[in-house]
PAMI-759971 format. One record per residue (C-alpha): x negated, y negated, z negated. Coordinates in nm, 2 decimals. Last residue first. Example, Ala and Ser with C-alpha at 12.3 -4.5 7.8 and 13.67 -1.06 7.14 Angstrom:
<recs>
REC; px; py; pz
REC; -1.37; 0.11; -0.71
REC; -1.23; 0.45; -0.78
</recs>
This chain:
<recs>
REC; px; py; pz
REC; 1.66; 5.69; -2.57
REC; 1.84; 5.40; -2.74
REC; 1.68; 5.09; -2.60
REC; 1.57; 5.21; -2.26
REC; 1.90; 5.39; -2.21
REC; 2.10; 5.08; -2.30
REC; 1.88; 4.85; -2.08
REC; 1.94; 5.08; -1.78
REC; 2.31; 5.12; -1.86
REC; 2.37; 4.75; -1.88
REC; 2.16; 4.68; -1.57
REC; 2.35; 4.95; -1.39
REC; 2.68; 4.79; -1.48
REC; 2.55; 4.45; -1.36
REC; 2.46; 4.60; -1.02
REC; 2.80; 4.78; -1.00
REC; 2.98; 4.45; -1.07
REC; 2.77; 4.27; -0.81
REC; 2.89; 4.53; -0.55
REC; 3.25; 4.51; -0.66
REC; 3.26; 4.13; -0.64
REC; 3.08; 4.13; -0.30
REC; 3.31; 4.38; -0.14
REC; 3.62; 4.20; -0.27
REC; 3.49; 3.87; -0.15
REC; 3.37; 4.02; 0.19
REC; 3.73; 4.15; 0.25
REC; 3.90; 3.83; 0.14
REC; 3.68; 3.60; 0.35
REC; 3.90; 3.53; 0.65
REC; 3.89; 3.16; 0.74
REC; 3.51; 3.13; 0.70
REC; 3.45; 3.46; 0.89
REC; 3.50; 3.83; 0.86
REC; 3.70; 3.99; 1.15
REC; 3.40; 3.95; 1.38
REC; 3.42; 4.32; 1.48
REC; 3.07; 4.37; 1.35
REC; 3.18; 4.21; 1.02
REC; 3.49; 4.43; 1.00
REC; 3.28; 4.75; 1.04
REC; 3.04; 4.63; 0.78
REC; 3.32; 4.55; 0.54
REC; 3.46; 4.90; 0.58
REC; 3.11; 5.04; 0.53
REC; 3.06; 4.82; 0.22
REC; 3.37; 4.96; 0.06
REC; 3.23; 5.31; 0.13
REC; 2.89; 5.21; -0.01
REC; 3.07; 5.08; -0.33
REC; 3.24; 5.42; -0.36
REC; 2.90; 5.59; -0.34
REC; 2.77; 5.34; -0.60
REC; 3.06; 5.44; -0.82
REC; 2.95; 5.81; -0.79
REC; 2.59; 5.70; -0.87
REC; 2.71; 5.53; -1.18
REC; 2.88; 5.85; -1.29
REC; 2.57; 6.05; -1.21
REC; 2.34; 5.81; -1.39
REC; 2.55; 5.81; -1.70
REC; 2.62; 6.18; -1.69
REC; 2.26; 6.28; -1.62
REC; 2.14; 6.07; -1.91
REC; 2.41; 6.20; -2.14
REC; 2.31; 6.56; -2.06
REC; 1.94; 6.48; -2.12
REC; 2.01; 6.34; -2.47
REC; 2.26; 6.63; -2.54
REC; 1.98; 6.89; -2.53
REC; 2.05; 7.17; -2.29
REC; 2.25; 7.16; -1.98
REC; 2.18; 6.86; -1.76
REC; 1.81; 6.93; -1.79
REC; 1.50; 6.75; -1.92
REC; 1.20; 6.98; -1.86
REC; 0.98; 6.69; -1.75
REC; 0.98; 6.83; -1.39
REC; 1.36; 6.84; -1.42
REC; 1.36; 6.47; -1.52
REC; 1.14; 6.39; -1.22
REC; 1.40; 6.56; -0.99
REC; 1.67; 6.35; -1.15
REC; 1.47; 6.04; -1.08
REC; 1.44; 6.15; -0.72
REC; 1.82; 6.17; -0.70
REC; 1.83; 5.81; -0.85
REC; 1.58; 5.70; -0.59
REC; 1.80; 5.84; -0.31
REC; 2.10; 5.66; -0.44
REC; 1.91; 5.33; -0.46
REC; 1.78; 5.37; -0.11
REC; 2.14; 5.42; 0.01
REC; 2.24; 5.10; -0.16
REC; 1.94; 4.93; -0.01
REC; 2.05; 5.03; 0.33
REC; 2.40; 4.90; 0.27
REC; 2.27; 4.57; 0.14
REC; 2.04; 4.53; 0.43
REC; 2.33; 4.59; 0.67
REC; 2.53; 4.32; 0.49
REC; 2.25; 4.07; 0.52
REC; 2.17; 4.14; 0.89
REC; 2.54; 4.12; 1.00
REC; 2.60; 3.81; 0.80
REC; 2.28; 3.65; 0.93
REC; 2.40; 3.70; 1.29
REC; 2.75; 3.59; 1.21
REC; 2.67; 3.26; 1.05
REC; 3.03; 3.16; 1.01
REC; 2.94; 2.93; 0.71
REC; 3.15; 3.12; 0.45
REC; 3.04; 3.45; 0.61
REC; 2.67; 3.35; 0.57
REC; 2.73; 3.27; 0.20
REC; 2.89; 3.62; 0.15
REC; 2.61; 3.80; 0.33
REC; 2.35; 3.61; 0.13
REC; 2.53; 3.72; -0.19
REC; 2.51; 4.08; -0.07
REC; 2.14; 4.04; 0.01
REC; 2.08; 3.91; -0.35
REC; 2.28; 4.20; -0.50
REC; 2.08; 4.44; -0.29
REC; 1.76; 4.29; -0.43
REC; 1.89; 4.37; -0.78
REC; 1.97; 4.73; -0.67
REC; 1.61; 4.78; -0.54
REC; 1.46; 4.64; -0.86
REC; 1.67; 4.89; -1.06
REC; 1.56; 5.17; -0.83
REC; 1.20; 5.08; -0.90
REC; 1.26; 5.10; -1.28
REC; 1.44; 5.43; -1.24
REC; 1.14; 5.56; -1.04
REC; 0.93; 5.52; -1.35
REC; 1.09; 5.82; -1.52
REC; 1.25; 5.74; -1.85
REC; 1.04; 5.86; -2.14
REC; 1.18; 6.14; -2.34
REC; 1.34; 6.18; -2.69
REC; 1.53; 6.50; -2.75
REC; 1.80; 6.46; -3.01
REC; 1.88; 6.72; -3.27
REC; 2.03; 6.45; -3.49
REC; 2.38; 6.34; -3.56
REC; 2.30; 5.97; -3.49
REC; 2.25; 6.06; -3.12
REC; 2.60; 6.20; -3.10
REC; 2.76; 5.88; -3.23
REC; 2.54; 5.65; -3.01
REC; 2.62; 5.86; -2.69
REC; 2.99; 5.87; -2.77
REC; 2.99; 5.49; -2.79
REC; 2.80; 5.48; -2.45
REC; 3.06; 5.70; -2.30
REC; 3.36; 5.51; -2.44
REC; 3.21; 5.18; -2.31
REC; 3.14; 5.34; -1.98
REC; 3.50; 5.45; -1.92
REC; 3.64; 5.12; -2.05
REC; 3.42; 4.92; -1.82
REC; 3.53; 5.14; -1.53
REC; 3.89; 5.08; -1.62
REC; 3.83; 4.71; -1.63
REC; 3.67; 4.72; -1.28
REC; 3.97; 4.91; -1.14
REC; 4.21; 4.65; -1.28
REC; 4.00; 4.38; -1.13
REC; 4.00; 4.55; -0.79
REC; 4.38; 4.60; -0.81
REC; 4.42; 4.22; -0.87
REC; 4.19; 4.14; -0.58
REC; 4.40; 4.36; -0.36
REC; 4.72; 4.19; -0.48
REC; 4.59; 3.84; -0.42
REC; 4.67; 3.64; -0.73
REC; 4.95; 3.40; -0.79
REC; 4.97; 3.19; -1.10
REC; 5.32; 3.06; -1.09
REC; 5.41; 2.71; -0.99
REC; 5.71; 2.58; -1.18
REC; 6.01; 2.54; -0.96
REC; 6.08; 2.19; -0.85
REC; 6.38; 2.04; -1.02
REC; 6.61; 1.88; -0.77
REC; 6.67; 1.52; -0.85
REC; 7.03; 1.42; -0.87
REC; 7.07; 1.05; -0.81
REC; 7.34; 0.89; -1.01
REC; 7.42; 0.56; -0.85
REC; 7.48; 0.28; -1.09
REC; 7.73; 0.03; -0.96
REC; 7.64; -0.30; -1.09
REC; 7.83; -0.46; -1.35
</recs>
Protein backbone atom coordinates (compact mmCIF):
# COMPACT_ATOMS: atom_id res chain seq x y z
CA UNK A 1 0.00 0.00 0.00
CA UNK A 2 1.06 3.44 -0.76
CA UNK A 3 1.79 5.81 1.99
CA UNK A 4 -0.96 8.28 2.14
CA UNK A 5 0.14 11.66 3.24
CA UNK A 6 -2.31 13.65 5.21
CA UNK A 7 -2.18 17.19 4.11
CA UNK A 8 -3.76 19.68 6.40
CA UNK A 9 -5.49 22.41 4.54
CA UNK A 10 -5.85 25.57 6.51
CA UNK A 11 -9.36 26.81 6.48
CA UNK A 12 -9.65 30.26 5.07
CA UNK A 13 -11.74 32.54 7.22
CA UNK A 14 -15.09 33.42 5.75
CA UNK A 15 -15.12 36.85 4.27
CA UNK A 16 -17.12 39.35 6.20
CA UNK A 17 -19.16 42.06 4.63
CA UNK A 18 -17.08 45.10 5.42
CA UNK A 19 -18.33 48.63 4.96
CA UNK A 20 -16.50 51.89 5.15
CA UNK A 21 -17.23 53.29 8.66
CA UNK A 22 -17.98 56.78 7.30
CA UNK A 23 -20.44 55.39 4.76
CA UNK A 24 -22.05 53.29 7.50
CA UNK A 25 -22.48 56.40 9.68
CA UNK A 26 -23.96 58.24 6.71
CA UNK A 27 -26.53 55.48 6.12
CA UNK A 28 -27.48 55.46 9.81
CA UNK A 29 -27.95 59.22 9.62
CA UNK A 30 -30.12 58.89 6.49
CA UNK A 31 -32.31 56.28 8.21
CA UNK A 32 -32.78 58.61 11.19
CA UNK A 33 -33.82 61.44 8.83
CA UNK A 34 -36.30 59.12 7.11
CA UNK A 35 -37.78 58.20 10.50
CA UNK A 36 -38.02 61.87 11.49
CA UNK A 37 -39.91 62.86 8.36
CA UNK A 38 -42.08 59.72 8.41
CA UNK A 39 -43.22 60.60 11.93
CA UNK A 40 -43.85 64.23 10.94
CA UNK A 41 -45.88 63.36 7.85
CA UNK A 42 -47.90 60.84 9.89
CA UNK A 43 -48.62 63.52 12.51
CA UNK A 44 -49.64 65.88 9.69
CA UNK A 45 -52.20 63.39 8.33
CA UNK A 46 -53.63 62.67 11.80
CA UNK A 47 -53.94 66.37 12.66
CA UNK A 48 -55.45 67.22 9.26
CA UNK A 49 -58.16 64.61 9.76
CA UNK A 50 -59.24 66.33 13.00
CA UNK A 51 -60.48 69.40 11.11
CA UNK A 52 -59.86 73.13 11.58
CA UNK A 53 -57.43 72.99 8.68
CA UNK A 54 -56.54 76.03 6.58
CA UNK A 55 -56.15 75.14 2.92
CA UNK A 56 -53.86 77.37 0.87
CA UNK A 57 -52.08 77.19 -2.44
CA UNK A 58 -48.37 76.50 -2.29
CA UNK A 59 -46.44 79.56 -3.51
CA UNK A 60 -45.11 79.16 -7.06
CA UNK A 61 -41.51 79.72 -5.92
CA UNK A 62 -41.52 76.27 -4.31
CA UNK A 63 -41.99 74.80 -7.79
CA UNK A 64 -38.98 76.75 -9.03
CA UNK A 65 -36.88 75.75 -6.03
CA UNK A 66 -37.73 72.11 -6.73
CA UNK A 67 -36.41 72.50 -10.29
CA UNK A 68 -33.23 74.13 -8.93
CA UNK A 69 -32.66 71.23 -6.55
CA UNK A 70 -33.17 68.67 -9.32
CA UNK A 71 -30.60 70.46 -11.49
CA UNK A 72 -28.21 70.46 -8.51
CA UNK A 73 -28.54 66.68 -8.38
CA UNK A 74 -27.52 66.49 -12.03
CA UNK A 75 -24.47 68.68 -11.41
CA UNK A 76 -23.57 66.58 -8.35
CA UNK A 77 -23.65 63.43 -10.47
CA UNK A 78 -21.56 65.21 -13.10
CA UNK A 79 -19.00 65.99 -10.38
CA UNK A 80 -18.90 62.34 -9.32
CA UNK A 81 -18.40 61.10 -12.89
CA UNK A 82 -15.69 63.72 -13.48
CA UNK A 83 -13.87 62.57 -10.32
CA UNK A 84 -13.97 58.95 -11.51
CA UNK A 85 -12.31 60.03 -14.77
CA UNK A 86 -9.82 62.47 -13.19
CA UNK A 87 -11.36 65.35 -15.12
CA UNK A 88 -10.36 67.93 -12.54
CA UNK A 89 -11.55 71.03 -14.37
CA UNK A 90 -15.03 69.57 -14.89
CA UNK A 91 -15.07 68.31 -11.31
CA UNK A 92 -14.35 71.81 -9.95
CA UNK A 93 -17.01 73.37 -12.16
CA UNK A 94 -19.66 70.75 -11.38
CA UNK A 95 -19.22 70.79 -7.61
CA UNK A 96 -19.14 74.60 -7.59
CA UNK A 97 -22.41 74.67 -9.55
CA UNK A 98 -23.95 72.22 -7.08
CA UNK A 99 -22.96 74.43 -4.16
CA UNK A 100 -24.32 77.57 -5.85
CA UNK A 101 -27.61 75.83 -6.67
CA UNK A 102 -27.89 74.65 -3.05
CA UNK A 103 -27.55 78.26 -1.89
CA UNK A 104 -30.13 79.34 -4.49
CA UNK A 105 -32.53 76.67 -3.22
CA UNK A 106 -32.20 77.97 0.35
CA UNK A 107 -32.81 81.55 -0.75
CA UNK A 108 -35.90 80.45 -2.72
CA UNK A 109 -37.26 78.60 0.31
CA UNK A 110 -36.86 81.76 2.37
CA UNK A 111 -38.68 83.72 -0.34
CA UNK A 112 -41.39 81.05 -0.25
CA UNK A 113 -41.83 81.74 3.47
CA UNK A 114 -42.18 85.45 2.71
CA UNK A 115 -44.85 84.59 0.14
CA UNK A 116 -46.67 82.54 2.79
CA UNK A 117 -46.64 85.51 5.18
CA UNK A 118 -48.06 87.68 2.38
CA UNK A 119 -50.87 85.09 2.11
CA UNK A 120 -51.46 85.34 5.89
CA UNK A 121 -50.10 81.83 6.50
CA UNK A 122 -47.94 81.95 9.61
CA UNK A 123 -45.87 79.56 11.68
CA UNK A 124 -48.07 80.27 14.69
CA UNK A 125 -51.76 79.94 13.98
CA UNK A 126 -53.45 77.24 11.98
CA UNK A 127 -51.67 73.86 12.14
CA UNK A 128 -51.53 73.57 8.34
CA UNK A 129 -49.21 76.57 8.17
CA UNK A 130 -47.18 75.36 11.14
CA UNK A 131 -46.58 71.99 9.53
CA UNK A 132 -45.59 73.63 6.24
CA UNK A 133 -42.98 75.78 7.98
CA UNK A 134 -41.70 72.83 10.02
CA UNK A 135 -41.32 70.57 6.95
CA UNK A 136 -39.59 73.19 4.84
CA UNK A 137 -37.52 74.42 7.79
CA UNK A 138 -36.31 70.93 8.75
CA UNK A 139 -35.43 70.20 5.15
CA UNK A 140 -33.69 73.57 4.89
CA UNK A 141 -31.63 72.69 7.96
CA UNK A 142 -30.56 69.45 6.28
CA UNK A 143 -29.72 71.37 3.09
CA UNK A 144 -27.44 73.59 5.21
CA UNK A 145 -25.74 70.45 6.55
CA UNK A 146 -25.44 69.24 2.93
CA UNK A 147 -23.82 72.53 1.96
CA UNK A 148 -21.30 72.06 4.78
CA UNK A 149 -20.50 68.57 3.46
CA UNK A 150 -20.20 70.11 -0.01
CA UNK A 151 -17.82 72.78 1.30
CA UNK A 152 -15.46 70.12 2.67
CA UNK A 153 -15.66 68.24 -0.64
CA UNK A 154 -15.10 71.47 -2.56
CA UNK A 155 -11.99 72.18 -0.52
CA UNK A 156 -10.68 68.66 -1.15
CA UNK A 157 -11.44 68.98 -4.87
CA UNK A 158 -9.48 72.22 -5.20
CA UNK A 159 -6.56 70.60 -3.33
CA UNK A 160 -6.71 67.69 -5.83
CA UNK A 161 -7.44 65.20 -3.05
CA UNK A 162 -10.47 63.83 -4.91
CA UNK A 163 -9.59 61.66 -7.90
CA UNK A 164 -10.19 58.22 -9.40
CA UNK A 165 -8.23 56.49 -6.62
CA UNK A 166 -9.74 58.58 -3.83
CA UNK A 167 -13.51 58.77 -4.31
CA UNK A 168 -14.78 58.25 -0.77
CA UNK A 169 -15.42 61.91 0.01
CA UNK A 170 -17.24 62.62 -3.26
CA UNK A 171 -19.27 59.40 -2.88
CA UNK A 172 -20.45 60.40 0.61
CA UNK A 173 -21.21 63.92 -0.56
CA UNK A 174 -23.06 62.69 -3.63
CA UNK A 175 -25.12 60.14 -1.69
CA UNK A 176 -26.17 62.72 0.90
CA UNK A 177 -27.01 65.36 -1.70
CA UNK A 178 -29.12 62.98 -3.82
CA UNK A 179 -30.89 61.83 -0.66
CA UNK A 180 -31.78 65.43 0.24
CA UNK A 181 -33.15 65.94 -3.28
CA UNK A 182 -35.31 62.82 -3.03
CA UNK A 183 -36.48 63.86 0.43
CA UNK A 184 -37.56 67.26 -0.93
CA UNK A 185 -39.42 65.61 -3.83
CA UNK A 186 -41.26 63.43 -1.32
CA UNK A 187 -42.19 66.47 0.82
CA UNK A 188 -43.15 68.55 -2.20
CA UNK A 189 -45.49 65.88 -3.59
CA UNK A 190 -46.86 65.16 -0.11
CA UNK A 191 -47.66 68.83 0.52
CA UNK A 192 -49.21 69.23 -2.94
CA UNK A 193 -51.37 66.17 -2.40
CA UNK A 194 -52.51 66.72 1.18
CA UNK A 195 -52.57 70.50 1.61
